[in-house]
C-alpha positions, 0 to 999 in steps of 0.5 A: 037194405036189410040182410036176411039172417035166416038165408045167410045162416042156411048157406053157413054148412055150404061155406063151412063145407068149402072150408073145409075143404080147402083147409084139407087140402092146404093140409095135404099139400103142406103134408105131402110137399114134406113126405110124411106118410099117409096117417101124417097127412090126415092128421095135418089135414084134419087139424087144419081142417076143424082144429079151428072150429075145435077151439071155437067150440071149446070157448063157445062151449058148444057140444057136441063138436062141430066135426062130432055133428057134421060127420060127413065132413070128417068123410070129405077130409078122409077122401081127400087125404086118400086122393091125396097123391094124385091132387099132389101130383096133379097140381106139381106137374103144373108147378101150381102146387104152392099157388093151390096152397095158398089159394086154398089157405085164403078161402079157409082162412076168410070163410072160417073167420065168417062162420067162427064170428057167426056161430059165436054171435048166434051162442049169445057172445057178445060182438067183439068177442065173437069177431075175436072168436072168429079170428081164432077160428080162421087162424087155428087150424093154419096154426096147428098145421105148421106146428105140426110140421115144424115150421114157422107158423105162417100167421105170424111169419113176415 
């Protein structure tokens, strides 16, 4: 079975959108749990959603940065943050906020590892370095979130 690379590349924006929404939600859940103000929630959600991609773009020398080139993703992140109190309250009432945080974090991690690797390969980076950059893309946003919230980063915690 042969993989159609063009079809796969056409799906990357869809996967990226899902990953950005998932990571923004994980940032919102953690920010709301810590009771930080709305601006802080946006900073945590934005850095979680775009932090790994920003580092990836720096490493592969991609300009403009992905989030600058796709402003609608930033708008989606802002809308999620605007709705954060309602989203968080909805999941808190069902006592599933932590479960959804873990689920959203896992979705974002998986999607961004794949898209980071794919974009690195498309930029001409060798395969092993592309895989490493993909892993960095997946984990760095969550790492930034945890550092901003002054907690042990989940990627290195036991």
